[in-house]
One Martini backbone bead per residue (centre of mass of N, CA, C, O) as a GRO file, in nm:
protein
  488
    1MET     BB    1  15.677   9.372   8.137
    2HIS     BB    2  15.715   9.174   7.895
    3LYS     BB    3  15.971   9.149   7.670
    4LEU     BB    4  15.794   9.069   7.421
    5PHE     BB    5  15.598   9.301   7.448
    6GLU     BB    6  15.807   9.528   7.420
    7LYS     BB    7  15.909   9.440   7.143
    8THR     BB    8  15.638   9.476   6.992
    9LYS     BB    9  15.590   9.769   7.066
   10SER     BB   10  15.849   9.873   6.929
   11ALA     BB   11  15.776   9.765   6.638
   12TYR     BB   12  15.498   9.942   6.634
   13ARG     BB   13  15.570  10.245   6.679
   14PRO     BB   14  15.585  10.372   6.392
   15ALA     BB   15  15.281  10.332   6.328
   16TYR     BB   16  15.171  10.488   6.569
   17LEU     BB   17  15.302  10.765   6.503
   18LEU     BB   18  15.183  10.793   6.216
   19SER     BB   19  14.885  10.799   6.304
   20GLN     BB   20  14.917  11.071   6.451
   21VAL     BB   21  14.995  11.237   6.206
   22SER     BB   22  14.735  11.183   6.048
   23SER     BB   23  14.545  11.312   6.258
   24LEU     BB   24  14.669  11.594   6.243
   25LEU     BB   25  14.608  11.646   5.945
   26GLY     BB   26  14.301  11.614   5.970
   27TRP     BB   27  14.249  11.833   6.180
   28ASP     BB   28  14.371  12.069   6.018
   29GLN     BB   29  14.184  12.047   5.769
   30GLU     BB   30  13.914  12.115   5.954
   31THR     BB   31  14.035  12.401   6.095
   32HIS     BB   32  14.318  12.564   5.946
   33MET     BB   33  14.331  12.504   5.658
   34PRO     BB   34  14.366  12.612   5.365
   35LYS     BB   35  14.188  12.548   5.086
   36ALA     BB   36  14.445  12.542   4.885
   37GLY     BB   37  14.580  12.277   5.045
   38ILE     BB   38  14.450  12.006   4.942
   39LYS     BB   39  14.654  11.878   4.746
   40ALA     BB   40  14.889  11.860   4.946
   41ARG     BB   41  14.735  11.704   5.167
   42SER     BB   42  14.669  11.453   5.003
   43ALA     BB   43  14.964  11.375   4.953
   44GLN     BB   44  15.047  11.351   5.249
   45LYS     BB   45  14.834  11.135   5.333
   46GLU     BB   46  14.913  10.924   5.128
   47TYR     BB   47  15.202  10.881   5.228
   48ILE     BB   48  15.143  10.817   5.527
   49ALA     BB   49  14.959  10.573   5.475
   50GLY     BB   50  15.171  10.399   5.334
   51LEU     BB   51  15.377  10.404   5.566
   52CYS     BB   52  15.194  10.289   5.784
   53HIS     BB   53  15.134  10.023   5.642
   54LYS     BB   54  15.426   9.929   5.626
   55MET     BB   55  15.478   9.930   5.938
   56SER     BB   56  15.223   9.741   6.021
   57THR     BB   57  15.366   9.505   5.806
   58ALA     BB   58  15.631   9.449   5.910
   59SER     BB   59  15.866   9.208   5.972
   60GLN     BB   60  15.943   9.294   6.257
   61PHE     BB   61  15.657   9.283   6.371
   62GLU     BB   62  15.579   8.997   6.285
   63SER     BB   63  15.802   8.851   6.445
   64ALA     BB   64  15.726   8.955   6.728
   65LEU     BB   65  15.432   8.854   6.724
   66LYS     BB   66  15.487   8.549   6.698
   67GLU     BB   67  15.628   8.523   6.969
   68LEU     BB   68  15.396   8.631   7.146
   69LEU     BB   69  15.166   8.419   7.070
   70VAL     BB   70  15.347   8.167   7.207
   71CYS     BB   71  15.346   8.277   7.473
   72GLN     BB   72  15.283   8.153   7.821
   73ASP     BB   73  15.361   8.424   8.031
   74LEU     BB   74  15.119   8.609   8.007
   75SER     BB   75  14.911   8.834   8.062
   76LYS     BB   76  14.593   8.915   8.006
   77GLU     BB   77  14.660   9.181   7.858
   78GLU     BB   78  14.887   9.073   7.669
   79LYS     BB   79  14.720   8.856   7.528
   80CYS     BB   80  14.508   9.045   7.415
   81ALA     BB   81  14.701   9.226   7.252
   82ALA     BB   82  14.807   9.007   7.068
   83ASN     BB   83  14.534   8.936   6.934
   84LEU     BB   84  14.476   9.224   6.829
   85TRP     BB   85  14.725   9.262   6.661
   86ASN     BB   86  14.662   9.021   6.478
   87ARG     BB   87  14.396   9.119   6.369
   88ASP     BB   88  14.508   9.385   6.247
   89PHE     BB   89  14.726   9.256   6.072
   90GLN     BB   90  14.548   9.079   5.891
   91LYS     BB   91  14.389   9.318   5.773
   92ALA     BB   92  14.627   9.487   5.661
   93THR     BB   93  14.746   9.261   5.464
   94LYS     BB   94  14.492   9.272   5.265
   95LEU     BB   95  14.597   9.561   5.201
   96PRO     BB   96  14.725   9.734   4.968
   97LYS     BB   97  14.926  10.000   4.953
   98SER     BB   98  14.801  10.131   4.698
   99PHE     BB   99  14.514  10.140   4.811
  100VAL     BB  100  14.561  10.311   5.063
  101GLU     BB  101  14.658  10.560   4.909
  102ARG     BB  102  14.411  10.600   4.727
  103TRP     BB  103  14.202  10.620   4.949
  104THR     BB  104  14.314  10.866   5.102
  105ALA     BB  105  14.315  11.070   4.868
  106THR     BB  106  14.016  11.049   4.796
  107CYS     BB  107  13.898  11.137   5.072
  108SER     BB  108  14.033  11.411   5.097
  109GLU     BB  109  13.900  11.533   4.839
  110ALA     BB  110  13.604  11.470   4.911
  111VAL     BB  111  13.580  11.650   5.158
  112HIS     BB  112  13.637  11.915   5.014
  113THR     BB  113  13.403  11.893   4.808
  114TRP     BB  114  13.175  11.866   5.014
  115GLN     BB  115  13.199  12.143   5.143
  116ILE     BB  116  13.135  12.302   4.884
  117ALA     BB  117  12.870  12.160   4.805
  118ARG     BB  118  12.719  12.239   5.061
  119GLU     BB  119  12.745  12.548   5.037
  120ASN     BB  120  12.613  12.524   4.717
  121ASN     BB  121  12.411  12.302   4.662
  122ASP     BB  122  12.610  12.062   4.494
  123PHE     BB  123  12.578  11.743   4.411
  124LYS     BB  124  12.716  11.708   4.131
  125ALA     BB  125  13.007  11.770   4.238
  126PHE     BB  126  13.006  11.511   4.440
  127CYS     BB  127  12.915  11.247   4.292
  128PRO     BB  128  13.189  11.131   4.178
  129HIS     BB  129  13.307  11.083   4.460
  130LEU     BB  130  13.090  10.895   4.567
  131LYS     BB  131  13.129  10.676   4.356
  132THR     BB  132  13.426  10.613   4.426
  133ILE     BB  133  13.391  10.542   4.723
  134PHE     BB  134  13.202  10.291   4.672
  135GLU     BB  135  13.392  10.136   4.489
  136LEU     BB  136  13.625  10.118   4.699
  137SER     BB  137  13.457   9.982   4.921
  138ALA     BB  138  13.407   9.720   4.767
  139GLU     BB  139  13.706   9.657   4.735
  140ARG     BB  140  13.771   9.652   5.034
  141ALA     BB  141  13.580   9.418   5.109
  142GLU     BB  142  13.722   9.206   4.933
  143TYR     BB  143  13.992   9.216   5.076
  144LEU     BB  144  13.878   9.153   5.370
  145SER     BB  145  13.632   8.996   5.370
  146TYR     BB  146  13.338   8.771   5.379
  147LYS     BB  147  13.045   8.580   5.432
  148ASP     BB  148  12.750   8.730   5.343
  149HIS     BB  149  12.825   9.053   5.327
  150LEU     BB  150  12.980   9.324   5.209
  151TYR     BB  151  12.917   9.512   5.459
  152ASP     BB  152  13.058   9.350   5.692
  153ALA     BB  153  13.355   9.439   5.642
  154LEU     BB  154  13.296   9.741   5.721
  155LEU     BB  155  13.155   9.715   5.995
  156ASP     BB  156  13.400   9.569   6.139
  157GLU     BB  157  13.577   9.838   6.161
  158TYR     BB  158  13.366   9.952   6.396
  159GLU     BB  159  13.206   9.660   6.465
  160PRO     BB  160  13.316   9.394   6.582
  161ASP     BB  161  13.136   9.114   6.450
  162ALA     BB  162  12.928   9.252   6.314
  163THR     BB  163  12.612   9.241   6.132
  164SER     BB  164  12.364   9.303   5.905
  165ALA     BB  165  12.164   9.100   6.019
  166GLN     BB  166  12.151   9.225   6.301
  167ILE     BB  167  12.071   9.510   6.213
  168ASN     BB  168  11.811   9.437   6.068
  169MET     BB  169  11.661   9.330   6.318
  170LEU     BB  170  11.684   9.580   6.494
  171PHE     BB  171  11.547   9.786   6.291
  172ALA     BB  172  11.281   9.633   6.247
  173ASP     BB  173  11.202   9.676   6.550
  174LEU     BB  174  11.238   9.997   6.585
  175LYS     BB  175  11.093  10.156   6.362
  176PRO     BB  176  10.788  10.138   6.444
  177PHE     BB  177  10.827  10.248   6.730
  178LEU     BB  178  10.941  10.532   6.645
  179ILE     BB  179  10.714  10.624   6.461
  180ASP     BB  180  10.493  10.606   6.678
  181LEU     BB  181  10.627  10.789   6.896
  182THR     BB  182  10.639  11.041   6.724
  183LYS     BB  183  10.330  11.078   6.698
  184GLN     BB  184  10.271  11.084   7.013
  185SER     BB  185  10.516  11.318   7.088
  186ALA     BB  186  10.454  11.552   6.938
  187SER     BB  187  10.580  11.894   6.951
  188ASP     BB  188  10.520  12.274   7.016
  189PRO     BB  189  10.702  12.468   7.162
  190ARG     BB  190  10.836  12.729   7.283
  191PRO     BB  191  11.045  12.935   7.153
  192LEU     BB  192  11.335  13.058   7.142
  193PRO     BB  193  11.474  13.329   7.176
  194PRO     BB  194  11.609  13.543   6.985
  195GLY     BB  195  11.872  13.653   6.854
  196PRO     BB  196  12.177  13.690   6.927
  197TYR     BB  197  12.437  13.436   7.003
  198PRO     BB  198  12.731  13.485   7.081
  199VAL     BB  199  13.014  13.317   7.019
  200ASP     BB  200  13.195  13.391   7.260
  201ALA     BB  201  12.985  13.319   7.478
  202GLN     BB  202  12.951  13.026   7.402
  203MET     BB  203  13.253  12.940   7.439
  204ARG     BB  204  13.266  13.004   7.739
  205TYR     BB  205  13.047  12.810   7.831
  206VAL     BB  206  13.167  12.538   7.713
  207ALA     BB  207  13.440  12.554   7.856
  208ASP     BB  208  13.323  12.515   8.140
  209LEU     BB  209  13.178  12.248   8.083
  210MET     BB  210  13.424  12.077   8.022
  211GLN     BB  211  13.547  12.097   8.308
  212GLU     BB  212  13.301  11.976   8.460
  213MET     BB  213  13.337  11.694   8.309
  214GLY     BB  214  13.684  11.661   8.294
  215LEU     BB  215  13.824  11.861   8.082
  216GLU     BB  216  14.141  11.939   8.040
  217PRO     BB  217  14.323  12.191   7.889
  218HIS     BB  218  14.608  12.021   7.885
  219HIS     BB  219  14.447  11.777   7.699
  220THR     BB  220  14.253  11.982   7.552
  221ARG     BB  221  14.056  12.102   7.261
  222LEU     BB  222  13.868  12.376   7.098
  223ASP     BB  223  13.705  12.388   6.783
  224MET     BB  224  13.616  12.461   6.447
  225SER     BB  225  13.367  12.311   6.220
  226ALA     BB  226  13.149  12.180   5.996
  227HIS     BB  227  13.197  11.909   6.169
  228PRO     BB  228  13.181  11.753   6.444
  229PHE     BB  229  13.476  11.631   6.633
  230CYS     BB  230  13.706  11.362   6.732
  231THR     BB  231  14.061  11.349   6.819
  232THR     BB  232  14.359  11.139   6.857
  233LEU     BB  233  14.709  11.176   6.931
  234ALA     BB  234  14.688  11.115   7.243
  235PRO     BB  235  14.612  11.057   7.567
  236THR     BB  236  14.720  11.381   7.609
  237ASP     BB  237  14.574  11.446   7.302
  238VAL     BB  238  14.254  11.579   7.278
  239ARG     BB  239  14.027  11.664   7.009
  240MET     BB  240  13.773  11.918   6.940
  241THR     BB  241  13.462  12.008   6.781
  242THR     BB  242  13.245  12.271   6.660
  243HIS     BB  243  12.920  12.418   6.582
  244VAL     BB  244  12.817  12.758   6.513
  245THR     BB  245  12.524  12.953   6.599
  246LYS     BB  246  12.351  13.261   6.655
  247ASP     BB  247  12.049  13.157   6.695
  248THR     BB  248  12.168  12.916   6.889
  249PRO     BB  249  12.318  12.724   7.164
  250ILE     BB  250  12.234  12.421   7.152
  251PRO     BB  251  12.418  12.285   6.934
  252ASN     BB  252  12.683  12.348   7.079
  253ILE     BB  253  12.628  12.204   7.346
  254SER     BB  254  12.570  11.927   7.225
  255ALA     BB  255  12.842  11.891   7.077
  256VAL     BB  256  13.025  11.914   7.328
  257MET     BB  257  12.899  11.674   7.483
  258HIS     BB  258  12.946  11.466   7.268
  259GLU     BB  259  13.257  11.506   7.223
  260GLY     BB  260  13.322  11.490   7.525
  261GLY     BB  261  13.255  11.189   7.552
  262HIS     BB  262  13.481  11.100   7.367
  263CYS     BB  263  13.718  11.231   7.521
  264LEU     BB  264  13.681  11.081   7.790
  265TYR     BB  265  13.738  10.806   7.677
  266GLU     BB  266  14.027  10.864   7.574
  267ARG     BB  267  14.132  10.963   7.860
  268GLY     BB  268  14.042  10.673   8.010
  269LEU     BB  269  14.246  10.516   7.895
  270PRO     BB  270  14.519  10.302   7.927
  271GLU     BB  271  14.817  10.463   7.931
  272GLN     BB  272  15.021  10.220   7.986
  273PHE     BB  273  14.919  10.111   7.673
  274ALA     BB  274  15.047  10.290   7.490
  275GLY     BB  275  15.088  10.155   7.162
  276THR     BB  276  14.840   9.967   7.199
  277PRO     BB  277  14.531   9.813   7.176
  278LEU     BB  278  14.440   9.881   7.477
  279CYS     BB  279  14.464  10.199   7.390
  280ASP     BB  280  14.151  10.153   7.296
  281SER     BB  281  13.865  10.121   7.150
  282ILE     BB  282  13.630   9.883   7.098
  283SER     BB  283  13.397  10.067   6.963
  284LEU     BB  284  13.167  10.276   6.818
  285GLY     BB  285  12.929  10.202   6.997
  286ILE     BB  286  13.069  10.267   7.263
  287HIS     BB  287  13.155  10.550   7.191
  288GLU     BB  288  12.860  10.656   7.139
  289SER     BB  289  12.756  10.601   7.425
  290GLN     BB  290  12.920  10.837   7.551
  291SER     BB  291  12.804  11.074   7.387
  292ARG     BB  292  12.497  11.014   7.443
  293PHE     BB  293  12.504  11.022   7.745
  294TRP     BB  294  12.582  11.327   7.757
  295GLU     BB  295  12.398  11.472   7.551
  296VAL     BB  296  12.104  11.337   7.645
  297ILE     BB  297  12.080  11.202   7.924
  298ILE     BB  298  12.217  11.449   8.062
  299GLY     BB  299  12.188  11.716   7.867
  300GLN     BB  300  11.843  11.658   7.872
  301SER     BB  301  11.807  11.694   8.164
  302ARG     BB  302  11.667  11.854   8.426
  303SER     BB  303  11.895  11.843   8.639
  304PHE     BB  304  12.109  11.982   8.466
  305TRP     BB  305  11.937  12.255   8.419
  306GLU     BB  306  11.915  12.340   8.713
  307TYR     BB  307  12.221  12.414   8.697
  308ALA     BB  308  12.279  12.544   8.391
  309TYR     BB  309  12.064  12.774   8.335
  310PRO     BB  310  12.141  13.023   8.502
  311LYS     BB  311  12.407  13.070   8.340
  312LEU     BB  312  12.273  13.102   8.064
  313LYS     BB  313  12.108  13.357   8.143
  314GLU     BB  314  12.358  13.529   8.206
  315THR     BB  315  12.484  13.509   7.916
  316PHE     BB  316  12.168  13.546   7.802
  317PRO     BB  317  11.935  13.791   7.834
  318GLN     BB  318  11.691  13.674   7.654
  319LEU     BB  319  11.633  13.446   7.896
  320LYS     BB  320  11.513  13.584   8.149
  321ASP     BB  321  11.183  13.504   8.071
  322PHE     BB  322  11.277  13.204   8.033
  323SER     BB  323  11.190  12.921   8.146
  324LEU     BB  324  11.275  12.611   8.243
  325ASP     BB  325  11.029  12.470   8.131
  326ASP     BB  326  11.053  12.583   7.844
  327PHE     BB  327  11.339  12.487   7.789
  328TYR     BB  328  11.293  12.181   7.832
  329LYS     BB  329  11.077  12.152   7.609
  330THR     BB  330  11.252  12.253   7.377
  331LEU     BB  331  11.488  12.047   7.408
  332ASN     BB  332  11.249  11.794   7.411
  333ARG     BB  333  11.140  11.799   7.148
  334VAL     BB  334  10.912  11.643   6.915
  335GLN     BB  335  11.044  11.683   6.578
  336PRO     BB  336  11.069  11.657   6.272
  337SER     BB  337  11.391  11.673   6.106
  338LEU     BB  338  11.663  11.726   5.888
  339ILE     BB  339  11.898  11.717   6.108
  340ARG     BB  340  12.066  11.488   6.276
  341VAL     BB  341  12.237  11.652   6.500
  342HIS     BB  342  11.935  11.795   6.578
  343ALA     BB  343  11.790  11.563   6.674
  344ASP     BB  344  11.586  11.397   6.849
  345GLU     BB  345  11.563  11.115   7.035
  346VAL     BB  346  11.336  10.970   6.869
  347THR     BB  347  11.440  11.040   6.558
  348TYR     BB  348  11.742  10.974   6.531
  349THR     BB  349  11.739  10.665   6.450
  350LEU     BB  350  11.593  10.715   6.180
  351HIS     BB  351  11.831  10.852   6.046
  352ILE     BB  352  12.012  10.599   6.061
  353ILE     BB  353  11.845  10.389   5.910
  354MET     BB  354  11.841  10.534   5.632
  355ARG     BB  355  12.151  10.538   5.592
  356TYR     BB  356  12.194  10.237   5.600
  357GLU     BB  357  12.015  10.165   5.359
  358LEU     BB  358  12.160  10.345   5.147
  359GLU     BB  359  12.457  10.236   5.172
  360LYS     BB  360  12.389   9.950   5.087
  361ASP     BB  361  12.278  10.024   4.805
  362LEU     BB  362  12.536  10.165   4.703
  363LEU     BB  363  12.729   9.921   4.739
  364THR     BB  364  12.536   9.716   4.552
  365LYS     BB  365  12.400   9.900   4.315
  366SER     BB  366  12.080   9.955   4.371
  367LEU     BB  367  12.205  10.248   4.393
  368ALA     BB  368  12.259  10.536   4.238
  369PRO     BB  369  12.424  10.819   4.310
  370LYS     BB  370  12.236  11.014   4.136
  371ASP     BB  371  11.972  10.902   4.318
  372LEU     BB  372  12.001  10.992   4.616
  373PRO     BB  373  11.816  11.239   4.664
  374ASP     BB  374  11.547  11.090   4.608
  375ALA     BB  375  11.584  10.862   4.816
  376TRP     BB  376  11.615  11.039   5.061
  377ASN     BB  377  11.344  11.196   5.044
  378ALA     BB  378  11.162  10.946   5.059
  379LYS     BB  379  11.250  10.851   5.345
  380MET     BB  380  11.185  11.108   5.498
  381GLN     BB  381  10.882  11.091   5.436
  382GLU     BB  382  10.826  10.805   5.550
  383TYR     BB  383  10.959  10.842   5.851
  384LEU     BB  384  10.903  11.187   5.903
  385GLY     BB  385  10.721  11.370   5.701
  386ILE     BB  386  10.968  11.500   5.532
  387THR     BB  387  11.125  11.741   5.298
  388PRO     BB  388  11.389  11.852   5.159
  389PRO     BB  389  11.474  12.167   5.005
  390SER     BB  390  11.774  12.045   5.004
  391ASP     BB  391  12.079  11.887   4.983
  392ALA     BB  392  12.218  12.032   5.222
  393MET     BB  393  11.958  11.921   5.405
  394GLY     BB  394  12.035  11.635   5.313
  395CYS     BB  395  12.269  11.434   5.154
  396LEU     BB  396  12.504  11.671   5.247
  397GLN     BB  397  12.528  11.685   5.573
  398ASP     BB  398  12.732  11.450   5.576
  399MET     BB  399  13.084  11.332   5.592
  400HIS     BB  400  13.120  11.016   5.595
  401TRP     BB  401  13.133  10.941   5.288
  402ALA     BB  402  13.373  11.124   5.220
  403CYS     BB  403  13.561  10.961   5.434
  404GLY     BB  404  13.473  10.641   5.400
  405ASN     BB  405  13.240  10.569   5.635
  406ILE     BB  406  13.145  10.270   5.575
  407GLY     BB  407  12.957  10.145   5.860
  408TYR     BB  408  12.908  10.370   6.086
  409PHE     BB  409  12.605  10.450   6.145
  410PRO     BB  410  12.502  10.209   6.330
  411THR     BB  411  12.667  10.301   6.589
  412TYR     BB  412  12.465  10.514   6.685
  413ALA     BB  413  12.241  10.318   6.762
  414LEU     BB  414  12.409  10.143   6.951
  415GLY     BB  415  12.474  10.378   7.140
  416ASN     BB  416  12.185  10.416   7.244
  417LEU     BB  417  12.156  10.134   7.367
  418TYR     BB  418  12.400  10.133   7.554
  419SER     BB  419  12.336  10.391   7.715
  420ALA     BB  420  12.066  10.293   7.838
  421GLN     BB  421  12.188  10.044   7.982
  422PHE     BB  422  12.396  10.200   8.150
  423PHE     BB  423  12.192  10.392   8.290
  424ALA     BB  424  12.038  10.179   8.449
  425LYS     BB  425  12.287  10.111   8.622
  426PHE     BB  426  12.352  10.394   8.727
  427THR     BB  427  12.080  10.438   8.885
  428ASN     BB  428  12.129  10.198   9.079
  429THR     BB  429  12.397  10.314   9.197
  430TYR     BB  430  12.250  10.623   9.179
  431PRO     BB  431  11.961  10.729   9.315
  432ASP     BB  432  12.081  11.048   9.356
  433TYR     BB  433  12.171  11.173   9.080
  434SER     BB  434  11.988  11.423   9.038
  435ASN     BB  435  12.088  11.589   9.282
  436ARG     BB  436  12.386  11.597   9.202
  437ILE     BB  437  12.351  11.738   8.931
  438ALA     BB  438  12.187  11.989   9.035
  439SER     BB  439  12.453  12.077   9.211
  440GLY     BB  440  12.712  12.026   8.990
  441ASP     BB  441  12.777  11.714   8.976
  442LEU     BB  442  12.985  11.544   8.720
  443ARG     BB  443  13.238  11.370   8.802
  444PHE     BB  444  13.095  11.102   8.891
  445ILE     BB  445  13.032  11.015   8.605
  446THR     BB  446  13.317  10.996   8.494
  447THR     BB  447  13.418  10.791   8.703
  448TRP     BB  448  13.220  10.563   8.634
  449LEU     BB  449  13.287  10.532   8.332
  450LYS     BB  450  13.585  10.471   8.368
  451LYS     BB  451  13.557  10.216   8.550
  452GLN     BB  452  13.351  10.054   8.358
  453ILE     BB  453  13.491  10.134   8.056
  454HIS     BB  454  13.757  10.292   7.980
  455CYS     BB  455  13.995  10.129   8.139
  456HIS     BB  456  13.984   9.863   7.940
  457GLY     BB  457  13.955   9.915   7.658
  458ARG     BB  458  14.018   9.607   7.463
  459LEU     BB  459  13.976   9.365   7.665
  460TYR     BB  460  13.685   9.377   7.558
  461SER     BB  461  13.412   9.326   7.415
  462ALA     BB  462  13.118   9.467   7.372
  463PRO     BB  463  12.940   9.235   7.484
  464GLU     BB  464  13.114   9.182   7.736
  465LEU     BB  465  13.092   9.462   7.863
  466CYS     BB  466  12.788   9.480   7.889
  467LYS     BB  467  12.763   9.235   8.080
  468GLN     BB  468  12.954   9.339   8.302
  469VAL     BB  469  12.798   9.607   8.368
  470THR     BB  470  12.471   9.495   8.349
  471GLY     BB  471  12.426   9.157   8.326
  472SER     BB  472  12.360   9.186   8.009
  473PRO     BB  473  12.280   9.182   7.710
  474LEU     BB  474  12.202   9.340   7.445
  475THR     BB  475  11.908   9.556   7.445
  476SER     BB  476  11.612   9.746   7.368
  477THR     BB  477  11.455   9.786   7.635
  478PRO     BB  478  11.588  10.034   7.781
  479TYR     BB  479  11.539  10.227   7.543
  480ARG     BB  480  11.233  10.209   7.533
  481GLN     BB  481  11.181  10.289   7.826
  482TYR     BB  482  11.317  10.561   7.828
  483LEU     BB  483  11.141  10.691   7.604
  484SER     BB  484  10.858  10.631   7.718
  485ILE     BB  485  10.883  10.775   7.992
  486LYS     BB  486  10.965  11.060   7.877
  487TYR     BB  487  10.736  11.087   7.619
  488LYS     BB  488  10.448  10.954   7.702
   0.00000   0.00000   0.00000
């Protein structure tokens, strides 16, 4: 590597290592930290965030970066990394250190309060934190600056260069199609035999599944949390969580395949560029395309369960007389439901659209936080025809707003679109893919995704990568076709 590139990488290293420490603290908070540790953890994360911000905007790094940006003999990868470093640096310098510290502490305490509020169905306890989160988010957007809409500055943190105007057009196009398809495809298949489905047996099953997908135990680990997630401490240390219920193994399996898709993306990034922007994901939309590719396109396909169902029946005797046909219909039922993470393929994006609309209204203060439960329930009734019986099953179900992840939700919908377009290319590349999956071969999927998507890191933008992999810009057509063929 060029000596100036190495110099910049070295100057950035303190910020990189501190970000890993922050990730570790966050992972521990959601998995193993005693509840009474929240005050101390908030203070720890606040301090680390301030220190990380200081290191990522330090004069030593700025000086090295300026030299790198004007260097004429960099490789394509090094030049790209320099531009990305500069983009990230410019954004970081817009945020005052005091704001970063306050933001981090606020979100840490909000997550803790959200967990308790959800357990007790107590929206009023969480509402003050929600109000503060959105007030700080508006302040954050002003610091970061935007051209047309306050929301764009926050969306850009997850999906670079995307705008709310683009998302508005996309969702306005998809919403009526999805509402209509939901009505056409609604089904009420035979229910899964009653539990209990023991937790230990479920965890043994999904542990084997992780290895079959290509997630090696010496690089990954699986724990439990209130809300499944994946976090990366290093390219060789990627961690994921799941949420388990004894009533059914399906949510656990879906969560593990979803988070496993995220983990495989992180594991497939170019490790030789660790500590630079190139060893990072392009966008949350691309990241979600990988989780949705595994969770629903592969994990809810008949060919996958031709292979995986016999072992599931061995693990849980109550499935002995429950046929593969019945299981496949149950897994792919279309039925409006309350919980986003358990939603079927057809209604899932409707859950995302309503969250997007609500968070924009909260951000611009056209919706008061105290009125969120009523607004949530009204949209659920309008889009899905159901009303949550409690806030715990309604507006308190997701942790994203407690985490301060305003602008994140649209990336789930983009992930669905990207995954369908990638899948269309995948099936052209492997016409016999169904037979290979049915035989238990999953690693060829991982290999293809790594070669086409993961290994590039942030070398390309999301639109550039989509066109490189599929030959065309992102469009909703493959997604519509995929859903229509499967469900109509």
